[in-house]
N, C-alpha and C positions, 0 to 999 in steps of 0.2 A: 409367301415368298421372298428370295432371298439372293444370294450369288455375288460375283463379280456387281456395282456400280460406283458412278461417271459421279458423284454432290454436287452443285454450284451452290456452292456457300460462299455466302456475301457479308456474312457477319452480322445480319439481322436479325431480327428471334420471330423471322416465318423456312429461314434454313436452316437457322439452330437449332428448331424446332424438330423441321425432317431430317437434321442430321442421328437425331435421340432415337424417333423415331425409327430413324435404319438399322439402329444399331441395336435397338427392341429387335428385329429381326432378322441379328444377326450376317449382313450383307456386310461383307469387303469393301470398306466403303474410301473410296478415290479424291476427294476433293480439289475442285479449282473456287477460283479466285477472282475473276480481271479485272486489275489496271485497267480501266480506258481511258485514264484521261478526266474524272471523276474531279470534284473543284476541290475534296480532298480525298486522304486512308483512313481516318477512324476505320473503318466500313473493315480494313484491308490486317487492324491489328486489334481489330474486335473478331475475325476468320483466326487468325493464326491463332491467335488466345485458346481458341475450341478448338483447332484441330490439332496443338498441343496437349489438351486435356486428355484429348481424347485418345494419342498416341497414335495418329495419322498425322502426317507426310501432306502438309499441302501447296499442290501447285499454282505461282504463278502466271498468270496469263494477261503476257503483255497484249491490248491492244486502244488504235485512237482513229478516232470518228472529224475527219481533218475539218471537214462537213460545220461542225460545231450542233443548231440545228436544237437546243433543249442548252434548259436553263442550267442544268447540271455540265454541261460542259464549258461552262461558258460564264468563267469567273464576277467578270460584269453586265452580268443580268440577274436582276432581280426576281430572287425564287417566286413565287403567288406563297401569300397568306389570304389564302379561302377558306369562312364558312364552311366550323363542318356541316351544316346541312347541304352544303353546295358540293361537298367531294365527290365523282364520280359523278356526275352529269355532265358532264363533256373533258378531254382532254388538255390536263393542267401542258404547262412549257417547260415541267418536265421530266417531258414524257423523250427518250432521248430515240429518232428514229428504227425500228427493226433489233432492238439491243438485244430481246428474247434470242429475236431467228439469231442474229449474231452471234448470239454467246452458246446455242442451239448446237449452233453449226460446228463452231468447235470439241463440243463436250460430247456431239455425236460421232465427229473427228478419234478422238482420244478414246470413250470408249468401243471401238473397235479398233486399234490399236491394239490394245489394253485385255479385248475381248473381254469386254463385260460386255451384260443383259439390259439393263438397266441405265436411263437417265435420271438423278430423282431433280429436281429443283418444289423451290417452296409459294410453288404460283398459288393466288385466290382473285375468289373474281364476284364475292360479296360484298367484301370492308377492302375495298381497293380502290386507287386512284381515275383511276375507266381506261388503262393503256391498256390496247385491244390488245397487244400479247400475254395476255397474261387470261385471258377469256378460252372455256371449254375447246370452241371449236375449232381455235388455233392449234391447240394441244394434238389434237384427233386430225387432224390434215399433216401435224409437223410428221405425228406419225406415219403415216400415210407415206410421206414424202423420206422419211429416214426406210421404206423400207423397198422401196422402189431404188433407192440410189445410193446404195450401198455394196455391196461384196454378202458383207452378212447376213441384210435382207434379199438378194436374188437365191441365198445358198439356204436358204430354209430357219438365221437362225438373226431376225429383228435387231435390235434394239428399240427398247420401248422406251418412252417419254413419262414417269409416274411421277402421277401431283398428287400427293392426299394428303394437303391444306387446300383442295380447286373446292372446294366444296363448304366449306366450314368456315364464320368468322372470326371477326377475331379477335373477339372473348371465349368463343367456339378453341384455336391456335393454343391461348393460353390455357385455354385449362387442361387439354391435352399435352401443352410443353412442361409443365408443373405439375401431375402425373408420370412425364415419362423423368424429371429430376432436369428440366433442362433449366443452368445460369445463367437465369434472363441479366444479370448484371452483368453482362459480359459480354453481351446483346446486343450492337449500335443502329438504332434504326435514324433518323435529325440527318435529313440535308446540309442541313450548315453545319456539321463538325461543329465545333473546337472544345468547349472545355467538357460545359454541359447542352442537352440538348436543345434545343430553340425555341421548345413549345409550341411555333405554329408553323411548319408548316406543316401537308398534309401526310406527312409519313407519320412526324407526333403525335399532332392528330386522331391519324386512327390507331397510330399504340395506344393514346391516351385510353382512347373507347376500348379499346381490349381489355386494356389493364380492367377499366373501370367495370365494361362489363362480365367485365371474370370475376369480379367484388376482390380488389386483391391490389395492392401497392406498386407502381413499380419503380425495384431495384433503380434505378438510372437517378431519380431522380431525390433519390436521399442518398449518394457514394460521387455522383457526377460521370459513373459509366468505367468501363475498363483499365481504367491507368491499374 
């Protein structure tokens, strides 16, 4: 598998791993970052750095969810502080309504315009927060929509969403990324932003679980992040 691909590059460890996975497979990578009104832009700084390290031009897509509906969009709402064992049992307040659907629609338009055959996304359905738009059935359905709703699809050149991390545990992702040489010290996962990861939000807890399971130390806890 290779060719031209649009990559959703959030700046987190999953999307960074997919970036290096795609490099190994010699994709022609066109990274996208979505500025969607989230609480902070530490992720954007991470995505910019990862793109530059790989000699890529990062396209920033600016969209807004004016109705809110998520603690990632509403600065006054408290972020959930869930016990590690409770993560994934219910959909948390950090869920942004239909976010991946919106992102993939933009990426599909970009891929078709660029003549790309693939959209790469670091979705994971094992160690995750329970978001419905991270499940395998969602991506199967989206690929069908992409075939039916685009010129490329009806002409027999469908754009396909590729999810290389979908069935990996977080520790499995980190082990893969370590083999690929992913510089995890330049990634960012914390929902709260700030100078150092908060260690309490679900994203931080999942990241910690992954590094612990992989038998490695998170470099962000050593140097404070990608500054």
